[in-house]
KEPA-420623 format. One record per residue (C-alpha): residue number from 1; residue in three letters; z, x, y. Coordinates in steps of 0.5 Angstrom, whole numbers. Each point is the difference from the previous one (the first is absolute). Layout:
% residues N
n  res  zz  xx  yy
NUM  ALA  Z  X  Y
...
% end
This chain:
% residues 649
n  res  zz  xx  yy
1  MET  201  -25  254
2  ASP  -6  -2  -5
3  LEU  5  -6  -5
4  PHE  -7  -2  -3
5  LYS  0  6  -2
6  ILE  6  2  -3
7  LEU  0  -7  -3
8  ASP  -6  1  -3
9  THR  1  7  -4
10  VAL  3  0  -7
11  PRO  7  3  2
12  GLU  2  7  -3
13  PRO  5  -1  -5
14  ALA  6  4  1
15  ILE  3  5  -5
16  VAL  4  -4  -6
17  ASP  7  4  -1
18  ALA  2  4  -6
19  ARG  4  -4  -2
20  THR  -4  -6  -1
21  MET  -5  4  -3
22  GLY  5  1  -7
23  VAL  0  7  2
24  SER  4  4  -5
25  GLY  1  7  2
26  ASP  -4  3  -5
27  VAL  0  9  0
28  SER  -3  2  -7
29  GLY  -6  1  4
30  ASP  -5  -3  -4
31  TYR  -2  -7  4
32  TRP  -6  -5  1
33  LEU  -3  -3  5
34  PRO  -4  -6  -1
35  ALA  -6  -1  3
36  PRO  -4  -6  1
37  MET  -8  -3  -2
38  CYS  -5  -1  4
39  LEU  -4  -6  -1
40  TYR  -5  3  -3
41  GLN  4  3  -5
42  LYS  4  -6  -2
43  GLU  -7  -4  -2
44  LEU  -3  6  -5
45  SER  8  0  -3
46  GLU  -1  -7  -1
47  GLN  -8  1  -3
48  ILE  3  6  -5
49  VAL  6  -5  -3
50  SER  -6  -6  0
51  LEU  -6  5  -4
52  HIS  6  2  -6
53  TYR  2  -9  0
54  SER  -2  2  -8
55  ASP  3  5  -1
56  ILE  7  -1  4
57  LEU  1  -6  -5
58  LYS  -2  3  -6
59  TYR  5  5  2
60  TYR  6  -5  1
61  GLU  -3  -6  -5
62  THR  -3  2  -6
63  GLU  2  6  -5
64  ASP  -6  4  2
65  TYR  4  4  6
66  ASN  0  6  -4
67  THR  -8  1  -1
68  ASP  -3  5  3
69  VAL  -5  -5  4
70  VAL  6  -3  4
71  LEU  5  7  0
72  TYR  -6  3  4
73  SER  -3  -7  4
74  MET  9  0  2
75  GLY  -1  8  2
76  THR  -6  -2  4
77  MET  3  -5  4
78  CYS  5  4  2
79  LEU  -3  7  2
80  ASN  -4  -5  4
81  SER  6  -4  4
82  GLN  3  7  1
83  TYR  -7  3  3
84  VAL  -1  -7  5
85  ALA  8  0  2
86  THR  -2  9  2
87  HIS  -7  -3  3
88  PRO  -5  -5  -1
89  TYR  -5  6  1
90  LEU  2  4  -7
91  LEU  -2  -6  -4
92  ILE  -6  -3  4
93  ASP  -5  6  0
94  HIS  -6  -4  5
95  CYS  6  0  6
96  VAL  1  6  1
97  PRO  -3  3  6
98  LYS  -5  5  -1
99  SER  3  5  4
100  LEU  8  1  1
101  ILE  1  5  5
102  THR  -3  -5  6
103  LYS  6  -2  5
104  ASP  1  -7  -2
105  ILE  0  2  -7
106  PRO  8  0  1
107  ASN  1  -6  4
108  HIS  -5  -4  -5
109  LEU  4  3  -6
110  ALA  6  -3  2
111  GLU  -3  -7  2
112  THR  -2  -1  -8
113  SER  6  3  -2
114  GLY  8  -2  1
115  LYS  2  7  -4
116  PHE  -3  4  5
117  ALA  1  -4  7
118  VAL  7  2  -3
119  LEU  -2  6  -2
120  LYS  -4  2  8
121  ASP  7  -3  3
122  LEU  4  5  -3
123  ILE  -4  5  1
124  SER  -1  -1  7
125  LEU  8  1  0
126  ILE  1  7  -3
127  GLN  -6  2  3
128  ASP  5  1  6
129  TYR  6  5  -4
130  LYS  -3  7  -2
131  THR  0  -2  -8
132  GLU  -3  1  -7
133  THR  -2  -6  -4
134  ALA  -3  0  -6
135  LEU  -4  -7  -2
136  VAL  -1  0  -8
137  CYS  -5  -4  -2
138  ARG  -6  -1  -5
139  SER  -5  5  0
140  GLY  -8  -2  2
141  ARG  -1  -6  4
142  THR  7  -2  2
143  MET  2  7  3
144  ASP  -7  0  4
145  LEU  3  -6  3
146  LEU  6  2  2
147  GLU  -3  5  3
148  ALA  -5  -4  4
149  LEU  7  -4  2
150  LEU  3  6  3
151  LEU  -6  4  3
152  GLY  2  -6  5
153  ASN  7  3  1
154  LYS  2  6  4
155  VAL  2  4  -7
156  ASN  -2  5  -3
157  ILE  -4  -1  -7
158  LYS  1  4  -6
159  ARG  -2  -1  -6
160  TYR  1  2  -8
161  SER  -6  -4  -3
162  GLY  -6  -1  0
163  GLN  -5  1  6
164  CYS  1  -2  7
165  ILE  -3  -5  3
166  LYS  -2  3  6
167  ILE  -2  7  -1
168  LYS  -2  3  6
169  GLN  6  -1  5
170  LYS  4  3  5
171  PRO  6  3  -2
172  ARG  6  -5  3
173  LYS  6  3  3
174  HIS  6  -6  0
175  SER  7  1  -2
176  CYS  -1  -5  -6
177  THR  -3  2  -6
178  CYS  -2  -5  -6
179  HIS  -1  3  -7
180  LEU  -5  -4  -5
181  PHE  3  1  -7
182  PRO  -4  -3  -6
183  SER  5  -5  -4
184  ASP  -4  1  -7
185  GLU  -3  7  -1
186  LEU  1  7  3
187  PRO  -5  5  2
188  GLY  -2  4  -5
189  ASN  4  2  -6
190  SER  6  1  4
191  SER  6  -3  -1
192  VAL  2  0  8
193  PHE  -2  -1  6
194  ASP  -3  6  5
195  ILE  6  -2  6
196  ASP  1  5  5
197  PRO  7  3  -2
198  ALA  3  0  7
199  ILE  0  -7  1
200  HIS  4  -6  -2
201  PHE  -2  -8  0
202  ASP  4  -5  4
203  LEU  -2  -5  -4
204  LEU  -4  -4  -6
205  LEU  -5  -5  1
206  CYS  -2  -4  -7
207  LEU  -6  -4  2
208  ASP  -2  -2  -7
209  PRO  5  -2  -6
210  SER  -4  6  -3
211  VAL  6  4  2
212  ASP  5  3  -5
213  ILE  5  4  4
214  SER  3  3  -7
215  LYS  -6  4  -1
216  PRO  -1  8  1
217  HIS  -4  0  7
218  VAL  3  -6  3
219  GLN  7  4  -1
220  GLN  -4  6  3
221  ILE  -1  -4  6
222  LEU  7  -3  1
223  THR  4  7  -2
224  GLN  -4  5  4
225  ASN  4  4  4
226  ARG  6  -4  0
227  PRO  7  0  -2
228  GLN  2  1  -7
229  LYS  6  -5  2
230  GLY  2  -6  5
231  PRO  -3  -5  3
232  GLU  -6  4  2
233  GLN  -3  2  -8
234  LYS  -5  -5  0
235  ALA  -5  -2  6
236  PRO  1  -8  1
237  VAL  -6  -4  -3
238  MET  -3  -6  3
239  ARG  -4  -5  -5
240  LEU  -5  -5  4
241  THR  1  -6  -4
242  THR  -5  -6  1
243  ILE  6  -6  -1
244  ASN  -1  -5  -6
245  SER  -6  4  -2
246  ILE  0  4  -6
247  ASP  2  7  3
248  HIS  7  -5  1
249  CYS  0  -2  -7
250  GLU  -1  6  -3
251  LEU  5  4  5
252  TYR  5  -5  -1
253  HIS  -1  -1  -9
254  SER  -1  8  -1
255  LYS  8  0  2
256  PHE  1  -4  -6
257  LEU  -6  1  -5
258  LYS  -3  5  -2
259  PRO  -8  1  3
260  GLY  -4  -2  -6
261  SER  4  -5  -4
262  ARG  -2  -6  -3
263  GLU  6  -3  5
264  TYR  -2  4  6
265  LEU  -7  -2  1
266  VAL  2  -7  -2
267  LYS  5  -1  5
268  VAL  -5  5  6
269  THR  -7  -5  -2
270  ALA  5  -7  -1
271  ALA  3  3  8
272  VAL  -8  1  2
273  VAL  -2  -7  -2
274  ALA  5  -4  3
275  LEU  2  4  6
276  ARG  -7  0  3
277  ASP  1  -6  4
278  ILE  5  4  4
279  VAL  -4  7  -2
280  GLY  1  4  7
281  THR  5  -5  4
282  LEU  5  3  4
283  PRO  6  -4  0
284  PRO  2  -2  8
285  ASP  5  5  1
286  LEU  -4  6  -2
287  ARG  -6  -3  5
288  PRO  3  3  6
289  ILE  1  7  -2
290  TYR  -7  0  -2
291  SER  -3  -4  6
292  GLN  3  7  5
293  GLY  -4  5  -4
294  LEU  6  1  -4
295  LYS  4  3  6
296  TYR  6  -1  -4
297  MET  -1  5  -4
298  ARG  1  5  4
299  GLU  7  1  1
300  TRP  0  1  -9
301  LEU  -6  5  2
302  GLU  4  4  4
303  ASP  5  1  -5
304  PRO  -2  -1  -7
305  SER  8  0  -3
306  ILE  3  -5  5
307  PRO  -2  -9  -5
308  TRP  -6  -2  -1
309  PRO  -1  -5  5
310  LEU  -3  -5  -5
311  PRO  2  -6  -5
312  ASP  -1  4  -7
313  ILE  -5  -3  -5
314  TYR  -1  -7  -1
315  PRO  2  -2  -6
316  ILE  -7  -3  -5
317  LYS  2  -6  -4
318  THR  -2  0  -7
319  TYR  -5  -5  -2
320  THR  -2  -3  -6
321  PRO  -5  -3  -3
322  MET  0  -6  3
323  ASP  0  3  7
324  VAL  -6  4  -1
325  GLU  -3  -6  -3
326  LYS  1  -4  6
327  SER  0  4  5
328  LEU  -8  1  -2
329  LEU  -1  -8  -1
330  THR  2  1  8
331  GLU  -5  1  5
332  VAL  2  5  5
333  ARG  -2  0  7
334  TYR  2  5  6
335  SER  1  -1  8
336  GLN  -3  5  4
337  VAL  7  0  3
338  ASP  6  1  -3
339  ASP  4  -3  6
340  VAL  -1  -7  2
341  LEU  4  0  7
342  ALA  -4  5  1
343  GLN  -7  -3  -2
344  ALA  3  -7  4
345  LEU  1  5  6
346  LYS  -8  3  0
347  ASN  -3  -8  -1
348  GLY  3  -2  5
349  ARG  1  4  5
350  LYS  -3  -5  6
351  ARG  5  -5  3
352  GLY  -1  -6  -1
353  ARG  -2  0  -8
354  LYS  4  -2  -5
355  PRO  2  6  -5
356  ASN  2  -5  -6
357  SER  -8  1  1
358  ALA  0  6  -4
359  PHE  4  -4  -6
360  LEU  -6  -5  -1
361  LYS  -4  4  -5
362  ASP  7  1  -4
363  SER  2  -7  0
364  GLN  -7  -3  -3
365  THR  1  -3  -6
366  PRO  1  4  -7
367  SER  -5  0  -4
368  TYR  -1  -2  -8
369  TYR  1  6  -2
370  GLU  7  2  3
371  VAL  2  -8  -2
372  LYS  -3  0  -7
373  ARG  -2  6  -2
374  LEU  6  4  -2
375  LYS  5  -6  -2
376  ASN  -2  -6  -5
377  ASP  1  -7  5
378  TYR  -6  -2  -4
379  SER  2  1  -7
380  THR  4  -7  -3
381  ASN  7  1  0
382  SER  2  -6  4
383  LEU  7  1  -3
384  LYS  0  7  2
385  GLN  2  1  -9
386  ASP  0  7  -3
387  MET  -6  3  0
388  ALA  1  3  -6
389  GLN  1  -6  -3
390  LEU  -6  -3  3
391  THR  -5  5  -2
392  GLY  3  2  -7
393  ILE  0  7  2
394  THR  6  4  -1
395  ASN  2  8  1
396  ALA  1  2  -8
397  LYS  4  6  2
398  ASN  5  -3  4
399  GLY  2  -5  -7
400  GLY  -3  -6  3
401  ALA  2  0  7
402  ALA  -5  -2  6
403  ASN  -5  6  2
404  TYR  1  2  7
405  HIS  -7  -1  2
406  LEU  1  -7  -2
407  SER  8  -1  3
408  GLY  -4  2  7
409  GLY  -3  -6  1
410  GLN  -6  4  1
411  LEU  -7  0  -2
412  THR  -2  8  -2
413  HIS  -6  3  -4
414  LYS  6  1  -5
415  LEU  1  -7  -1
416  ILE  -7  -2  -1
417  GLN  0  5  -4
418  ALA  5  -3  -5
419  ILE  -3  -7  1
420  GLY  -6  2  -3
421  GLU  3  4  -6
422  ALA  4  -7  -1
423  TYR  -6  -3  0
424  SER  -3  5  -4
425  ARG  5  0  -6
426  LEU  -1  -8  0
427  ARG  -7  0  -1
428  ARG  1  5  -4
429  GLN  5  -3  -5
430  THR  -4  -7  1
431  SER  -6  4  -2
432  GLU  5  2  -6
433  LEU  3  -7  -1
434  ASN  -7  -3  -1
435  ASP  -2  6  -5
436  PHE  6  -1  -4
437  HIS  -2  -9  -2
438  ALA  -7  3  -1
439  ALA  2  4  -5
440  ASP  6  -4  -2
441  LYS  -6  -5  -5
442  SER  -3  7  -3
443  GLN  7  3  -1
444  ALA  2  -6  -4
445  LEU  -6  0  -6
446  ARG  3  7  1
447  ALA  6  -1  -2
448  LYS  -1  -6  -5
449  VAL  -5  5  -3
450  SER  6  5  0
451  GLN  4  -6  -4
452  ALA  -5  0  -5
453  GLU  0  7  -2
454  TYR  7  1  1
455  ASP  1  -5  -4
456  ASP  -6  2  -6
457  ILE  4  7  0
458  LYS  6  -4  0
459  ASP  -2  -3  -7
460  LYS  -3  7  -3
461  ALA  6  3  2
462  HIS  5  -5  -4
463  VAL  -5  1  -7
464  ALA  0  8  1
465  GLY  7  -1  1
466  LYS  1  -3  -6
467  ASP  -6  4  -4
468  HIS  5  5  3
469  ALA  6  -2  -3
470  ILE  -3  -1  -7
471  ASN  -2  7  0
472  ILE  5  2  1
473  GLN  4  -4  -5
474  GLU  -5  3  -5
475  SER  1  7  3
476  ALA  7  0  -1
477  ARG  -1  -4  -7
478  LEU  -5  6  -3
479  ILE  5  5  4
480  SER  5  -3  -5
481  ARG  -4  1  -6
482  VAL  -3  7  2
483  GLU  8  3  1
484  GLY  2  -4  -7
485  VAL  -5  4  -4
486  ASN  1  6  3
487  TYR  8  0  -2
488  GLU  -3  -3  -7
489  ILE  -4  6  0
490  ASP  5  5  2
491  ARG  5  -3  -4
492  THR  -6  2  -7
493  GLU  0  6  3
494  SER  8  2  0
495  GLN  0  -4  -7
496  ILE  -5  5  -2
497  LYS  4  6  3
498  GLN  6  -2  -4
499  LEU  -3  -1  -6
500  LEU  -5  6  -1
501  GLY  7  3  3
502  VAL  4  -3  -6
503  ALA  -5  3  -5
504  ARG  0  7  2
505  GLU  6  -1  -1
506  LYS  0  -1  -8
507  GLY  -3  5  -2
508  PRO  -6  5  0
509  GLU  -5  -4  -3
510  TYR  1  -6  4
511  GLU  0  6  6
512  ASN  -8  1  -2
513  LEU  -1  -7  0
514  VAL  2  -1  7
515  ASP  -4  6  1
516  LEU  -7  -3  -4
517  LEU  2  -6  5
518  HIS  0  4  6
519  GLN  -7  4  -2
520  ILE  -4  -6  -3
521  ALA  3  -4  7
522  GLU  -3  6  4
523  THR  -6  0  -4
524  GLN  -1  -7  1
525  GLU  0  2  8
526  GLU  -5  5  -1
527  VAL  -5  -4  -4
528  GLU  1  -6  5
529  GLU  -1  5  6
530  GLN  -6  3  -4
531  ARG  -3  -7  -1
532  ARG  1  -1  7
533  SER  -4  6  2
534  ALA  -6  -1  -6
535  ASP  0  -7  4
536  SER  -1  5  6
537  LYS  -5  4  -2
538  ALA  -3  -6  -3
539  THR  -1  -3  6
540  GLU  -2  6  5
541  GLU  -5  1  -6
542  LYS  -3  -6  1
543  TYR  0  0  8
544  MET  -3  7  -1
545  THR  -7  -3  -6
546  GLU  0  -5  5
547  GLU  -2  6  7
548  LEU  -4  3  -5
549  ILE  -4  -6  0
550  ARG  -1  -1  6
551  ALA  -1  7  2
552  GLU  -6  0  -5
553  GLN  -2  -5  3
554  ALA  0  3  6
555  ILE  -3  6  -1
556  THR  -5  -5  -4
557  ALA  -2  -4  6
558  PHE  0  7  5
559  GLU  -5  3  -5
560  LYS  -4  -6  2
561  GLU  -1  1  6
562  GLU  -1  7  0
563  GLU  -6  -1  -4
564  GLU  -2  -5  6
565  LEU  3  5  5
566  LEU  -6  5  -4
567  GLN  -6  -5  1
568  GLU  2  -2  6
569  ILE  0  8  3
570  LYS  -6  1  -5
571  GLU  -4  -6  4
572  LEU  2  3  7
573  GLU  -2  7  -2
574  LYS  -7  -2  -2
575  GLN  0  -4  7
576  ILE  1  6  3
577  ASP  -5  5  -3
578  ASN  -6  -6  2
579  GLY  3  1  7
580  LEU  0  6  0
581  VAL  -7  1  -3
582  GLU  -3  -5  4
583  ASP  4  3  7
584  GLN  -5  7  -2
585  VAL  -5  -4  0
586  LEU  1  -2  6
587  SER  2  6  3
588  ARG  -7  3  -2
589  LYS  -3  -5  3
590  SER  2  0  7
591  HIS  1  8  0
592  ASP  -8  -1  -2
593  ARG  -1  -5  6
594  ILE  5  4  4
595  GLN  -5  7  -1
596  LYS  -5  -5  2
597  LEU  2  -3  7
598  ARG  2  9  2
599  SER  -7  2  -1
600  GLN  -2  -7  4
601  ILE  5  2  5
602  ASN  -4  8  0
603  ASP  -6  -4  1
604  GLU  2  -4  6
605  LYS  4  6  3
606  ALA  -7  4  -1
607  ILE  -3  -6  4
608  LEU  5  0  5
609  GLU  -1  8  2
610  THR  -8  -1  0
611  VAL  1  -6  4
612  GLU  4  3  5
613  LYS  -4  7  0
614  GLN  -6  -5  2
615  MET  4  -2  6
616  GLU  3  5  2
617  THR  -8  3  1
618  LEU  -1  -6  3
619  THR  5  -1  5
620  GLU  -2  8  2
621  GLN  -7  -2  1
622  LEU  2  -6  4
623  LYS  4  5  4
624  LYS  -6  5  1
625  ILE  -4  -6  4
626  PRO  0  -1  7
627  TYR  1  -6  3
628  SER  -6  -3  5
629  ARG  4  -2  6
630  VAL  -6  -4  3
631  ARG  -4  -5  -4
632  SER  -8  1  -1
633  ALA  -4  -5  4
634  ASN  -6  1  -5
635  PRO  0  -4  -7
636  VAL  -5  5  -4
637  GLN  4  6  3
638  SER  7  -3  -4
639  SER  -3  -2  -6
640  LYS  -2  7  0
641  HIS  7  3  1
642  ARG  2  -5  -6
643  HIS  -5  2  -5
644  HIS  1  8  2
645  MET  8  -2  -2
646  LYS  -2  -3  -6
647  HIS  -4  5  -3
648  LYS  5  5  2
649  LYS  5  -3  -5
% end
């Protein structure tokens, strides 16, 4: 027996009892299978949260949470986190292998994704049975990677969306068939999948949280060729969920909140940020199950009607904005190996080496970031007084109670923002106070001028009031006097009427006298009216006389202007006649000159035609003269030839 070999290797952990794990005996048919994450997935999850750092703070700490930019950023963060939780190659394009059909691809995909590793182990168990297994995931690259993973198992693959990655392949004849369905779209315009009606599915595996089992096409998969009543009415559903990731958060909170609501997004995003230090880390009770390739699940796979052998979904705590900001301020570090004991055994294989040497790196002094960055120990507060009292920053919405950012004793972005706002308000108030002091003198002078104007107006109003009172008294006196005169007139008229009546009663003579008096009064009224009419007519006659005089003066002025205009017209006509005579003379002269020029032009044309004819004759004669090709050496003959040519011309 090799004792060294036994001591140096990592001991194989035993399967934990179901009662120890807290198995509840769930038989609902909708189960979750937690999956871990590899180190690359954890680092990508941390980088995604870091990229949306400022938008996360705006979403939880400001009033800008409802703007389109922030909401789009939060949606992008959640979607990218889902991609990474399924497989990093869904987000990182440059790492995707050029070919997905090589033999090493299934193992490579399982090594780079904890969920794919769990799925590979699960399919390795299922392939031993004659089953029809349905796998639902996003269409496109997710389904391509899933198909590439299944190529490493002994299963038949049938795909219902897109094109198979391995087009030219021999038909597989295995007992287990895996059907790949899309969760986000249906092929063509159909409402259901074109599935062989003779089969029924024994298990439905949900690869990502995009699967909604309430949709009709998913219900078709669950209920095809199954009894309408009874426990086997639907196929069991197994959701592969990366533990402590966005898959886990959405699956838990969707049981209590409506997906897509404001509260749902707040809780899911807060949990994703706060749990990123333990994302993809399995609890110790479940690690032995995964280390042995899920062999613990074999009994349930043989008979899915028995209770689910794993614990129910772990609850997710509700995190506050304070927890989110505290998590953002905390540095996250991941270890390649989660089991410290296994790491210690691997590092201390040889005899004589201390196992504690594996912990030297972890026992180093914490950095300044870990000790001072999160807690405000460097703040001057030796008596540990209330931070709200020291800073003067309180939450007015809570009736003056200290803000929870202050009561936590931690230096956060919210606290820094509140301190900046307090200093800004103080500077603004100081500036306003200085402006008030600077404007105090001008305001005092203005108040003095306003007071003087007010006193002046008051004096004028007093004098006007006295005058008004005097006018009122005078008006009352005149009104009373007019009333007395009117009364006397009325009394006199009544007396006259009485006297006339008495006179009429004395006899006919007096009656005639009364009538005569009436006629006299009427005549006097008519005379007065005629006098007024005559006065108005005289006034009108005077006005018309003045108008006639002004009209005669205007007519005289118009006649004078008319004479002047006629004189000007005569002069202009005379000038026009003179101009016409001059123009006629000039026209005759121009016509004579034009005639002369035309005769000259005709003469020139005749001369030109004669010259052209002569030139044509000369040209013809020159053409007829033969050219001598040899120069003559006798000068006498040359001179004779030239003389002959001249004579010929």
